[in-house]
py3Dmol code that shows the C-alpha trace and the ligand (Angstrom):
import py3Dmol

protein = """\
ATOM      1  CA  UNK A   1     -23.026  -4.107  -2.198  1.00  0.00           C
ATOM      2  CA  UNK A   2     -23.094  -6.586   0.587  1.00  0.00           C
ATOM      3  CA  UNK A   3     -20.738  -9.446   0.726  1.00  0.00           C
ATOM      4  CA  UNK A   4     -19.297 -11.946   3.143  1.00  0.00           C
ATOM      5  CA  UNK A   5     -15.700 -12.967   3.165  1.00  0.00           C
ATOM      6  CA  UNK A   6     -15.288 -16.558   4.288  1.00  0.00           C
ATOM      7  CA  UNK A   7     -12.061 -18.317   5.193  1.00  0.00           C
ATOM      8  CA  UNK A   8      -9.918 -19.632   8.116  1.00  0.00           C
ATOM      9  CA  UNK A   9      -7.859 -17.517  10.307  1.00  0.00           C
ATOM     10  CA  UNK A  10      -4.765 -16.132   8.349  1.00  0.00           C
ATOM     11  CA  UNK A  11      -6.519 -16.708   4.943  1.00  0.00           C
ATOM     12  CA  UNK A  12      -6.313 -12.892   4.142  1.00  0.00           C
ATOM     13  CA  UNK A  13      -9.919 -11.947   4.830  1.00  0.00           C
ATOM     14  CA  UNK A  14      -8.893  -8.775   6.722  1.00  0.00           C
ATOM     15  CA  UNK A  15      -6.434  -7.647   4.031  1.00  0.00           C
ATOM     16  CA  UNK A  16      -8.862  -8.164   1.218  1.00  0.00           C
ATOM     17  CA  UNK A  17     -11.686  -6.557   3.214  1.00  0.00           C
ATOM     18  CA  UNK A  18      -9.687  -3.427   3.595  1.00  0.00           C
ATOM     19  CA  UNK A  19      -8.858  -3.366  -0.157  1.00  0.00           C
ATOM     20  CA  UNK A  20     -12.478  -3.795  -0.973  1.00  0.00           C
ATOM     21  CA  UNK A  21     -13.328  -0.954   1.413  1.00  0.00           C
ATOM     22  CA  UNK A  22     -10.928   1.406  -0.390  1.00  0.00           C
ATOM     23  CA  UNK A  23     -12.154   0.190  -3.835  1.00  0.00           C
ATOM     24  CA  UNK A  24     -15.842   0.286  -3.402  1.00  0.00           C
ATOM     25  CA  UNK A  25     -16.427   2.807  -0.603  1.00  0.00           C
ATOM     26  CA  UNK A  26     -18.268   0.409   1.594  1.00  0.00           C
ATOM     27  CA  UNK A  27     -17.509  -0.463   5.281  1.00  0.00           C
ATOM     28  CA  UNK A  28     -15.740  -3.514   6.769  1.00  0.00           C
ATOM     29  CA  UNK A  29     -17.701  -5.085   9.562  1.00  0.00           C
ATOM     30  CA  UNK A  30     -15.357  -7.320  11.407  1.00  0.00           C
ATOM     31  CA  UNK A  31     -16.815  -9.084  14.436  1.00  0.00           C
ATOM     32  CA  UNK A  32     -13.319  -9.931  15.691  1.00  0.00           C
ATOM     33  CA  UNK A  33     -12.358  -6.078  15.652  1.00  0.00           C
ATOM     34  CA  UNK A  34     -15.656  -5.122  17.335  1.00  0.00           C
ATOM     35  CA  UNK A  35     -15.215  -7.747  20.026  1.00  0.00           C
ATOM     36  CA  UNK A  36     -11.495  -6.705  20.647  1.00  0.00           C
ATOM     37  CA  UNK A  37     -12.788  -3.103  20.933  1.00  0.00           C
ATOM     38  CA  UNK A  38     -15.405  -4.257  23.432  1.00  0.00           C
ATOM     39  CA  UNK A  39     -12.789  -6.140  25.465  1.00  0.00           C
ATOM     40  CA  UNK A  40     -10.471  -3.043  25.462  1.00  0.00           C
ATOM     41  CA  UNK A  41     -13.317  -0.866  26.560  1.00  0.00           C
ATOM     42  CA  UNK A  42     -14.451  -3.364  29.243  1.00  0.00           C
ATOM     43  CA  UNK A  43     -18.125  -3.396  28.169  1.00  0.00           C
ATOM     44  CA  UNK A  44     -20.511  -6.102  29.290  1.00  0.00           C
ATOM     45  CA  UNK A  45     -19.988  -7.826  25.912  1.00  0.00           C
ATOM     46  CA  UNK A  46     -16.226  -7.383  26.195  1.00  0.00           C
ATOM     47  CA  UNK A  47     -16.275  -8.965  29.612  1.00  0.00           C
ATOM     48  CA  UNK A  48     -18.196 -11.973  28.214  1.00  0.00           C
ATOM     49  CA  UNK A  49     -15.923 -12.405  25.185  1.00  0.00           C
ATOM     50  CA  UNK A  50     -12.545 -11.817  26.740  1.00  0.00           C
ATOM     51  CA  UNK A  51     -11.910 -15.301  28.074  1.00  0.00           C
ATOM     52  CA  UNK A  52     -13.545 -17.088  25.096  1.00  0.00           C
ATOM     53  CA  UNK A  53     -11.422 -15.072  22.656  1.00  0.00           C
ATOM     54  CA  UNK A  54      -8.098 -15.686  24.420  1.00  0.00           C
ATOM     55  CA  UNK A  55      -8.691 -19.369  24.329  1.00  0.00           C
ATOM     56  CA  UNK A  56      -9.611 -19.480  20.605  1.00  0.00           C
ATOM     57  CA  UNK A  57     -13.350 -20.446  21.213  1.00  0.00           C
ATOM     58  CA  UNK A  58     -16.398 -18.855  19.617  1.00  0.00           C
ATOM     59  CA  UNK A  59     -18.346 -16.123  21.398  1.00  0.00           C
ATOM     60  CA  UNK A  60     -22.129 -17.045  21.629  1.00  0.00           C
ATOM     61  CA  UNK A  61     -24.110 -16.504  18.545  1.00  0.00           C
ATOM     62  CA  UNK A  62     -26.655 -14.196  20.107  1.00  0.00           C
ATOM     63  CA  UNK A  63     -23.771 -11.857  21.169  1.00  0.00           C
ATOM     64  CA  UNK A  64     -22.309 -11.459  17.756  1.00  0.00           C
ATOM     65  CA  UNK A  65     -25.776 -11.434  15.851  1.00  0.00           C
ATOM     66  CA  UNK A  66     -26.782  -8.517  18.273  1.00  0.00           C
ATOM     67  CA  UNK A  67     -23.694  -6.433  17.546  1.00  0.00           C
ATOM     68  CA  UNK A  68     -23.802  -7.010  13.770  1.00  0.00           C
ATOM     69  CA  UNK A  69     -27.539  -6.172  13.604  1.00  0.00           C
ATOM     70  CA  UNK A  70     -26.941  -2.804  15.418  1.00  0.00           C
ATOM     71  CA  UNK A  71     -23.767  -2.168  13.207  1.00  0.00           C
ATOM     72  CA  UNK A  72     -25.740  -2.620   9.969  1.00  0.00           C
ATOM     73  CA  UNK A  73     -28.159   0.095  11.006  1.00  0.00           C
ATOM     74  CA  UNK A  74     -25.527   2.730  11.271  1.00  0.00           C
ATOM     75  CA  UNK A  75     -25.556   5.354   8.482  1.00  0.00           C
ATOM     76  CA  UNK A  76     -22.018   4.343   7.076  1.00  0.00           C
ATOM     77  CA  UNK A  77     -23.246   0.943   6.392  1.00  0.00           C
ATOM     78  CA  UNK A  78     -26.088   2.148   4.040  1.00  0.00           C
ATOM     79  CA  UNK A  79     -23.757   2.053   0.955  1.00  0.00           C
ATOM     80  CA  UNK A  80     -22.887  -1.546   1.646  1.00  0.00           C
ATOM     81  CA  UNK A  81     -20.610  -3.682   3.755  1.00  0.00           C
ATOM     82  CA  UNK A  82     -18.142  -6.584   3.833  1.00  0.00           C
ATOM     83  CA  UNK A  83     -18.774  -8.995   6.656  1.00  0.00           C
ATOM     84  CA  UNK A  84     -15.265 -10.251   7.784  1.00  0.00           C
ATOM     85  CA  UNK A  85     -15.436 -13.112  10.421  1.00  0.00           C
ATOM     86  CA  UNK A  86     -19.251 -13.206  10.520  1.00  0.00           C
ATOM     87  CA  UNK A  87     -21.210 -15.463  10.167  1.00  0.00           C
ATOM     88  CA  UNK A  88     -19.072 -18.227  11.661  1.00  0.00           C
ATOM     89  CA  UNK A  89     -21.734 -20.810  12.361  1.00  0.00           C
ATOM     90  CA  UNK A  90     -24.941 -22.090  10.507  1.00  0.00           C
ATOM     91  CA  UNK A  91     -27.223 -20.436  13.266  1.00  0.00           C
ATOM     92  CA  UNK A  92     -25.374 -17.141  12.759  1.00  0.00           C
ATOM     93  CA  UNK A  93     -25.975 -17.487   8.984  1.00  0.00           C
ATOM     94  CA  UNK A  94     -29.650 -18.152   9.526  1.00  0.00           C
ATOM     95  CA  UNK A  95     -29.967 -15.139  11.831  1.00  0.00           C
ATOM     96  CA  UNK A  96     -28.239 -13.039   9.290  1.00  0.00           C
ATOM     97  CA  UNK A  97     -30.614 -14.236   6.555  1.00  0.00           C
ATOM     98  CA  UNK A  98     -33.485 -13.212   8.920  1.00  0.00           C
ATOM     99  CA  UNK A  99     -32.182  -9.859   9.872  1.00  0.00           C
ATOM    100  CA  UNK A 100     -31.411  -8.925   6.240  1.00  0.00           C
ATOM    101  CA  UNK A 101     -35.012  -9.937   5.215  1.00  0.00           C
ATOM    102  CA  UNK A 102     -36.336  -7.715   7.960  1.00  0.00           C
ATOM    103  CA  UNK A 103     -34.175  -4.732   6.849  1.00  0.00           C
ATOM    104  CA  UNK A 104     -35.056  -5.418   3.164  1.00  0.00           C
ATOM    105  CA  UNK A 105     -31.472  -5.936   2.298  1.00  0.00           C
ATOM    106  CA  UNK A 106     -30.008  -8.325  -0.240  1.00  0.00           C
ATOM    107  CA  UNK A 107     -26.706 -10.348   0.193  1.00  0.00           C
ATOM    108  CA  UNK A 108     -24.756 -10.124  -3.130  1.00  0.00           C
ATOM    109  CA  UNK A 109     -22.027 -12.684  -2.714  1.00  0.00           C
ATOM    110  CA  UNK A 110     -20.152 -14.866  -0.363  1.00  0.00           C
ATOM    111  CA  UNK A 111     -16.459 -15.081  -1.222  1.00  0.00           C
ATOM    112  CA  UNK A 112     -14.567 -18.064   0.073  1.00  0.00           C
ATOM    113  CA  UNK A 113     -10.737 -17.783   0.343  1.00  0.00           C
ATOM    114  CA  UNK A 114      -9.496 -21.129   0.064  1.00  0.00           C
ATOM    115  CA  UNK A 115      -5.986 -21.739   1.483  1.00  0.00           C
ATOM    116  CA  UNK A 116      -3.632 -24.528   2.112  1.00  0.00           C
ATOM    117  CA  UNK A 117      -3.892 -25.208   5.854  1.00  0.00           C
ATOM    118  CA  UNK A 118      -0.113 -25.907   6.236  1.00  0.00           C
ATOM    119  CA  UNK A 119       0.617 -22.344   5.103  1.00  0.00           C
ATOM    120  CA  UNK A 120      -1.625 -20.743   7.710  1.00  0.00           C
ATOM    121  CA  UNK A 121       0.648 -21.135  10.790  1.00  0.00           C
ATOM    122  CA  UNK A 122       3.504 -19.487   8.685  1.00  0.00           C
ATOM    123  CA  UNK A 123       1.268 -16.570   7.644  1.00  0.00           C
ATOM    124  CA  UNK A 124       0.091 -15.930  11.283  1.00  0.00           C
ATOM    125  CA  UNK A 125       3.740 -16.035  12.462  1.00  0.00           C
ATOM    126  CA  UNK A 126       4.753 -13.559   9.752  1.00  0.00           C
ATOM    127  CA  UNK A 127       1.775 -11.375  10.854  1.00  0.00           C
ATOM    128  CA  UNK A 128       2.876 -11.351  14.348  1.00  0.00           C
ATOM    129  CA  UNK A 129       6.565 -10.553  13.476  1.00  0.00           C
ATOM    130  CA  UNK A 130       5.328  -7.691  11.261  1.00  0.00           C
ATOM    131  CA  UNK A 131       3.121  -6.306  13.992  1.00  0.00           C
ATOM    132  CA  UNK A 132       6.008  -6.441  16.530  1.00  0.00           C
ATOM    133  CA  UNK A 133       8.254  -4.737  14.044  1.00  0.00           C
ATOM    134  CA  UNK A 134       5.751  -1.829  13.621  1.00  0.00           C
ATOM    135  CA  UNK A 135       5.504  -1.706  17.404  1.00  0.00           C
ATOM    136  CA  UNK A 136       1.849  -2.745  17.441  1.00  0.00           C
ATOM    137  CA  UNK A 137       0.255  -4.809  20.147  1.00  0.00           C
ATOM    138  CA  UNK A 138      -0.029  -8.446  19.196  1.00  0.00           C
ATOM    139  CA  UNK A 139      -3.246 -10.307  19.579  1.00  0.00           C
ATOM    140  CA  UNK A 140      -3.355 -12.645  22.504  1.00  0.00           C
ATOM    141  CA  UNK A 141      -4.913 -15.300  20.204  1.00  0.00           C
ATOM    142  CA  UNK A 142      -2.057 -15.139  17.679  1.00  0.00           C
ATOM    143  CA  UNK A 143       0.002 -17.994  19.206  1.00  0.00           C
ATOM    144  CA  UNK A 144       0.488 -21.388  17.611  1.00  0.00           C
ATOM    145  CA  UNK A 145      -1.649 -23.268  20.311  1.00  0.00           C
ATOM    146  CA  UNK A 146      -4.539 -20.937  20.020  1.00  0.00           C
ATOM    147  CA  UNK A 147      -4.376 -20.900  16.234  1.00  0.00           C
ATOM    148  CA  UNK A 148      -4.632 -24.669  16.282  1.00  0.00           C
ATOM    149  CA  UNK A 149      -7.857 -24.324  18.242  1.00  0.00           C
ATOM    150  CA  UNK A 150      -9.171 -21.520  16.054  1.00  0.00           C
ATOM    151  CA  UNK A 151      -8.555 -23.725  13.041  1.00  0.00           C
ATOM    152  CA  UNK A 152     -10.426 -26.661  14.664  1.00  0.00           C
ATOM    153  CA  UNK A 153     -13.429 -24.509  15.373  1.00  0.00           C
ATOM    154  CA  UNK A 154     -13.284 -23.186  11.765  1.00  0.00           C
ATOM    155  CA  UNK A 155     -13.319 -26.744  10.477  1.00  0.00           C
ATOM    156  CA  UNK A 156     -16.241 -27.939  12.708  1.00  0.00           C
ATOM    157  CA  UNK A 157     -18.340 -24.780  12.947  1.00  0.00           C
ATOM    158  CA  UNK A 158     -17.665 -22.402  10.010  1.00  0.00           C
ATOM    159  CA  UNK A 159     -16.768 -24.814   7.188  1.00  0.00           C
ATOM    160  CA  UNK A 160     -20.444 -25.963   6.970  1.00  0.00           C
ATOM    161  CA  UNK A 161     -21.291 -22.521   5.669  1.00  0.00           C
ATOM    162  CA  UNK A 162     -19.557 -23.416   2.366  1.00  0.00           C
ATOM    163  CA  UNK A 163     -22.460 -25.930   1.821  1.00  0.00           C
ATOM    164  CA  UNK A 164     -24.940 -23.460   3.215  1.00  0.00           C
ATOM    165  CA  UNK A 165     -24.070 -20.737   0.771  1.00  0.00           C
ATOM    166  CA  UNK A 166     -23.227 -23.040  -2.098  1.00  0.00           C
ATOM    167  CA  UNK A 167     -26.853 -24.477  -1.856  1.00  0.00           C
ATOM    168  CA  UNK A 168     -28.253 -20.927  -2.023  1.00  0.00           C
ATOM    169  CA  UNK A 169     -26.093 -20.142  -5.057  1.00  0.00           C
ATOM    170  CA  UNK A 170     -24.223 -17.415  -3.348  1.00  0.00           C
ATOM    171  CA  UNK A 171     -20.831 -18.982  -2.966  1.00  0.00           C
ATOM    172  CA  UNK A 172     -17.753 -18.091  -5.045  1.00  0.00           C
ATOM    173  CA  UNK A 173     -14.499 -19.711  -4.136  1.00  0.00           C
ATOM    174  CA  UNK A 174     -11.150 -18.065  -4.811  1.00  0.00           C
ATOM    175  CA  UNK A 175      -7.648 -19.428  -4.445  1.00  0.00           C
ATOM    176  CA  UNK A 176      -6.334 -17.490  -1.384  1.00  0.00           C
ATOM    177  CA  UNK A 177      -2.772 -18.826  -1.850  1.00  0.00           C
ATOM    178  CA  UNK A 178      -2.102 -16.326  -4.788  1.00  0.00           C
ATOM    179  CA  UNK A 179      -0.385 -12.981  -4.176  1.00  0.00           C
ATOM    180  CA  UNK A 180      -2.534 -10.389  -2.467  1.00  0.00           C
ATOM    181  CA  UNK A 181      -3.129  -8.326  -5.677  1.00  0.00           C
ATOM    182  CA  UNK A 182      -4.050 -11.425  -7.651  1.00  0.00           C
ATOM    183  CA  UNK A 183      -6.550 -12.348  -4.973  1.00  0.00           C
ATOM    184  CA  UNK A 184      -7.974  -8.800  -5.154  1.00  0.00           C
ATOM    185  CA  UNK A 185      -8.343  -9.039  -8.932  1.00  0.00           C
ATOM    186  CA  UNK A 186      -9.937 -12.434  -8.752  1.00  0.00           C
ATOM    187  CA  UNK A 187     -12.603 -11.119  -6.219  1.00  0.00           C
ATOM    188  CA  UNK A 188     -13.145  -8.094  -8.523  1.00  0.00           C
ATOM    189  CA  UNK A 189     -13.627 -10.290 -11.575  1.00  0.00           C
ATOM    190  CA  UNK A 190     -16.091 -12.414  -9.500  1.00  0.00           C
ATOM    191  CA  UNK A 191     -18.125  -9.391  -8.289  1.00  0.00           C
ATOM    192  CA  UNK A 192     -18.272  -8.095 -11.933  1.00  0.00           C
ATOM    193  CA  UNK A 193     -19.536 -11.469 -13.232  1.00  0.00           C
ATOM    194  CA  UNK A 194     -22.190 -11.435 -10.417  1.00  0.00           C
ATOM    195  CA  UNK A 195     -23.122  -7.827 -11.367  1.00  0.00           C
ATOM    196  CA  UNK A 196     -22.390  -6.652  -7.804  1.00  0.00           C
ATOM    197  CA  UNK A 197     -20.023  -3.910  -9.119  1.00  0.00           C
ATOM    198  CA  UNK A 198     -20.023  -1.589 -12.061  1.00  0.00           C
ATOM    199  CA  UNK A 199     -17.348  -2.518 -14.783  1.00  0.00           C
ATOM    200  CA  UNK A 200     -15.754   1.059 -14.411  1.00  0.00           C
ATOM    201  CA  UNK A 201     -13.279  -0.090 -11.764  1.00  0.00           C
ATOM    202  CA  UNK A 202      -9.897  -0.377 -13.382  1.00  0.00           C
ATOM    203  CA  UNK A 203      -7.572  -3.325 -12.882  1.00  0.00           C
ATOM    204  CA  UNK A 204      -4.390  -1.121 -12.536  1.00  0.00           C
ATOM    205  CA  UNK A 205      -6.007   0.995  -9.893  1.00  0.00           C
ATOM    206  CA  UNK A 206      -6.942  -2.135  -8.056  1.00  0.00           C
ATOM    207  CA  UNK A 207      -3.326  -3.555  -8.376  1.00  0.00           C
ATOM    208  CA  UNK A 208      -1.908  -0.297  -7.106  1.00  0.00           C
ATOM    209  CA  UNK A 209      -4.066  -0.200  -4.006  1.00  0.00           C
ATOM    210  CA  UNK A 210      -3.281  -3.955  -3.411  1.00  0.00           C
ATOM    211  CA  UNK A 211       0.422  -3.103  -3.619  1.00  0.00           C
ATOM    212  CA  UNK A 212      -0.129  -0.195  -1.243  1.00  0.00           C
ATOM    213  CA  UNK A 213      -1.681  -2.475   1.225  1.00  0.00           C
ATOM    214  CA  UNK A 214       0.992  -4.999   0.772  1.00  0.00           C
ATOM    215  CA  UNK A 215       3.719  -2.519   1.692  1.00  0.00           C
ATOM    216  CA  UNK A 216       1.593  -0.852   4.485  1.00  0.00           C
ATOM    217  CA  UNK A 217       0.800  -4.303   5.970  1.00  0.00           C
ATOM    218  CA  UNK A 218       4.288  -5.830   5.541  1.00  0.00           C
ATOM    219  CA  UNK A 219       6.320  -2.610   5.994  1.00  0.00           C
ATOM    220  CA  UNK A 220       8.749  -4.243   3.522  1.00  0.00           C
ATOM    221  CA  UNK A 221      12.365  -3.163   2.992  1.00  0.00           C
ATOM    222  CA  UNK A 222      11.299  -2.117  -0.463  1.00  0.00           C
ATOM    223  CA  UNK A 223       8.634   0.274   0.846  1.00  0.00           C
ATOM    224  CA  UNK A 224      11.236   1.771   3.186  1.00  0.00           C
ATOM    225  CA  UNK A 225      13.788   2.043   0.492  1.00  0.00           C
ATOM    226  CA  UNK A 226      11.397   3.756  -1.804  1.00  0.00           C
ATOM    227  CA  UNK A 227      10.544   6.348   0.920  1.00  0.00           C
ATOM    228  CA  UNK A 228      14.307   6.956   1.431  1.00  0.00           C
ATOM    229  CA  UNK A 229      14.800   7.330  -2.323  1.00  0.00           C
ATOM    230  CA  UNK A 230      11.919   9.885  -2.536  1.00  0.00           C
ATOM    231  CA  UNK A 231      13.432  11.869   0.308  1.00  0.00           C
ATOM    232  CA  UNK A 232      16.846  11.675  -1.252  1.00  0.00           C
ATOM    233  CA  UNK A 233      15.450  12.830  -4.664  1.00  0.00           C
ATOM    234  CA  UNK A 234      14.316  16.035  -3.011  1.00  0.00           C
ATOM    235  CA  UNK A 235      17.729  16.700  -1.581  1.00  0.00           C
ATOM    236  CA  UNK A 236      20.554  17.706  -4.078  1.00  0.00           C
ATOM    237  CA  UNK A 237      23.030  14.824  -4.143  1.00  0.00           C
ATOM    238  CA  UNK A 238      26.743  15.104  -3.781  1.00  0.00           C
ATOM    239  CA  UNK A 239      27.152  14.588  -7.476  1.00  0.00           C
ATOM    240  CA  UNK A 240      24.652  17.201  -8.301  1.00  0.00           C
ATOM    241  CA  UNK A 241      26.294  19.651  -5.939  1.00  0.00           C
ATOM    242  CA  UNK A 242      29.672  18.908  -7.580  1.00  0.00           C
ATOM    243  CA  UNK A 243      28.029  19.319 -10.989  1.00  0.00           C
ATOM    244  CA  UNK A 244      26.618  22.615 -10.010  1.00  0.00           C
ATOM    245  CA  UNK A 245      30.027  23.708  -8.694  1.00  0.00           C
ATOM    246  CA  UNK A 246      31.923  22.664 -11.763  1.00  0.00           C
ATOM    247  CA  UNK A 247      29.193  24.416 -13.930  1.00  0.00           C
ATOM    248  CA  UNK A 248      29.927  27.538 -11.886  1.00  0.00           C
ATOM    249  CA  UNK A 249      33.651  27.225 -12.371  1.00  0.00           C
ATOM    250  CA  UNK A 250      33.277  26.512 -15.976  1.00  0.00           C
ATOM    251  CA  UNK A 251      31.188  29.721 -16.332  1.00  0.00           C
ATOM    252  CA  UNK A 252      34.155  31.523 -14.446  1.00  0.00           C
ATOM    253  CA  UNK A 253      36.798  29.910 -16.759  1.00  0.00           C
ATOM    254  CA  UNK A 254      34.785  30.947 -19.783  1.00  0.00           C
ATOM    255  CA  UNK A 255      34.623  34.592 -18.336  1.00  0.00           C
ATOM    256  CA  UNK A 256      38.287  34.569 -17.764  1.00  0.00           C
ATOM    257  CA  UNK A 257      39.063  33.248 -21.209  1.00  0.00           C
ATOM    258  CA  UNK A 258      37.023  35.978 -22.737  1.00  0.00           C
ATOM    259  CA  UNK A 259      38.783  38.574 -20.611  1.00  0.00           C
ATOM    260  CA  UNK A 260      42.094  37.183 -21.695  1.00  0.00           C
ATOM    261  CA  UNK A 261      41.111  37.320 -25.263  1.00  0.00           C
ATOM    262  CA  UNK A 262      39.970  40.915 -24.910  1.00  0.00           C
ATOM    263  CA  UNK A 263      43.236  41.850 -23.169  1.00  0.00           C
ATOM    264  CA  UNK A 264      45.229  40.173 -26.001  1.00  0.00           C
ATOM    265  CA  UNK A 265      43.305  42.090 -28.539  1.00  0.00           C
ATOM    266  CA  UNK A 266      43.955  45.467 -26.840  1.00  0.00           C
ATOM    267  CA  UNK A 267      47.547  44.502 -26.376  1.00  0.00           C
ATOM    268  CA  UNK A 268      47.768  43.745 -30.130  1.00  0.00           C
ATOM    269  CA  UNK A 269      46.322  47.144 -30.974  1.00  0.00           C
ATOM    270  CA  UNK A 270      48.693  48.823 -28.442  1.00  0.00           C
ATOM    271  CA  UNK A 271      51.570  47.039 -30.308  1.00  0.00           C
ATOM    272  CA  UNK A 272      50.416  47.840 -33.735  1.00  0.00           C
ATOM    273  CA  UNK A 273      50.474  51.703 -33.180  1.00  0.00           C
ATOM    274  CA  UNK A 274      54.176  52.110 -32.268  1.00  0.00           C
ATOM    275  CA  UNK A 275      54.997  49.781 -35.176  1.00  0.00           C
ATOM    276  CA  UNK A 276      53.201  52.071 -37.621  1.00  0.00           C
ATOM    277  CA  UNK A 277      55.216  54.917 -36.118  1.00  0.00           C
ATOM    278  CA  UNK A 278      58.448  53.080 -36.513  1.00  0.00           C
ATOM    279  CA  UNK A 279      57.735  52.732 -40.259  1.00  0.00           C
ATOM    280  CA  UNK A 280      56.917  56.322 -40.489  1.00  0.00           C
ATOM    281  CA  UNK A 281      60.245  57.265 -38.854  1.00  0.00           C
ATOM    282  CA  UNK A 282      61.944  55.334 -41.599  1.00  0.00           C
ATOM    283  CA  UNK A 283      62.808  52.052 -39.884  1.00  0.00           C
ATOM    284  CA  UNK A 284      63.817  49.348 -42.405  1.00  0.00           C
ATOM    285  CA  UNK A 285      62.071  46.654 -40.534  1.00  0.00           C
ATOM    286  CA  UNK A 286      58.629  45.584 -41.775  1.00  0.00           C
ATOM    287  CA  UNK A 287      55.748  46.573 -39.490  1.00  0.00           C
ATOM    288  CA  UNK A 288      54.690  43.005 -39.493  1.00  0.00           C
ATOM    289  CA  UNK A 289      57.948  41.692 -37.977  1.00  0.00           C
ATOM    290  CA  UNK A 290      57.979  44.493 -35.405  1.00  0.00           C
ATOM    291  CA  UNK A 291      54.657  43.639 -34.362  1.00  0.00           C
ATOM    292  CA  UNK A 292      55.551  40.024 -33.937  1.00  0.00           C
ATOM    293  CA  UNK A 293      58.653  40.823 -31.958  1.00  0.00           C
ATOM    294  CA  UNK A 294      56.929  43.210 -29.622  1.00  0.00           C
ATOM    295  CA  UNK A 295      54.060  41.048 -29.163  1.00  0.00           C
ATOM    296  CA  UNK A 296      56.366  38.360 -28.081  1.00  0.00           C
ATOM    297  CA  UNK A 297      57.620  40.540 -25.301  1.00  0.00           C
TER     298      UNK A 297
END
"""
ligand_1 = """\
23
AMP
P -11.097 -12.848 14.186
O -10.472 -11.458 14.389
O -12.249 -12.809 13.155
O -10.166 -13.974 13.900
O -11.837 -13.215 15.471
C -11.135 -13.268 16.757
C -12.042 -14.056 17.748
O -13.186 -13.261 18.080
C -12.390 -15.403 17.361
O -11.440 -16.352 17.582
C -13.615 -15.584 18.225
O -13.373 -15.914 19.544
C -14.263 -14.195 18.200
N -15.308 -14.069 17.148
C -15.174 -13.208 16.077
N -16.156 -13.322 15.306
C -17.002 -14.256 15.794
C -18.187 -14.805 15.426
N -18.883 -14.391 14.314
N -18.875 -15.756 16.260
C -18.170 -16.171 17.389
N -16.940 -15.595 17.777
C -16.439 -14.669 17.022
"""
view = py3Dmol.view(width=600, height=400)
view.addModel(protein, "pdb")
view.setStyle({"model": 0}, {"cartoon": {"style": "trace"}})
view.addModel(ligand_1, "xyz")
view.setStyle({"model": 1}, {"stick": {}})
view.zoomTo()
view.show()
């Protein structure tokens, strides 16, 4: 399966791409990630891209087309891939059509995640806060100023792709404002309708991996609490310890009671014998009364 995820920064393309990777065993090809790796490694491509990326502009088409073409040829991409952040311009889309044709590969679908622009700034701010919380390095282009520029370049250079793929009957638009698992389910339904995936993939499993992704991404209090509860469940609680102790003491008490009963029985027997003797010796008192009296002592 080969699909493109289309959407502005903060629309959830990365999150959904990761879920689709888990679900369908295909690879995520994110030009943003590849460029960031090139910047970190200080490669010629990285040196070229560094400033452009930091300011929120777009890296030249030939650079990204080159890295995508090489990446598609890697063995792990044979099973299929999700393009995340590529193509971003009409010339990139045309170049992709060309290179897929040359490689005899077919594009199954283009999924557009449509989001409310006013929510994007909030989403990116949340992403930054969560990355900081996890101790991860924050992207230099995840600031309100750069985001505004990235949004502007999306509108002017990437949005025309909606028309491009719609004309070629490849476009499916999904409401990206829904919860993560709902978006995942909607994408899955769409891929099923297009015949891009087998119907065997189960909704529940999908929801579970989406939930996992949510907690992994957000590192929510809930996830932390669940982890703590799991750990605690393995340890015997104070109450459990108390219960075990009291069970032990109950056992002890029962044993003691049994011993007491046995002692009483022996005592009774011991008392009975001299009573019989007393009768024999001609005592007028009834053996029963004697027994009672002696037992009382
Ligand atoms: P992303 O992680 O997809 O948001 O990309 C981060 C930055 O990498 C973008 O703001 C661009 O500067 C650059 N970039 C990523 N993909 C492309 C692309 N297909 N074309 C041009 N620039 C790109």
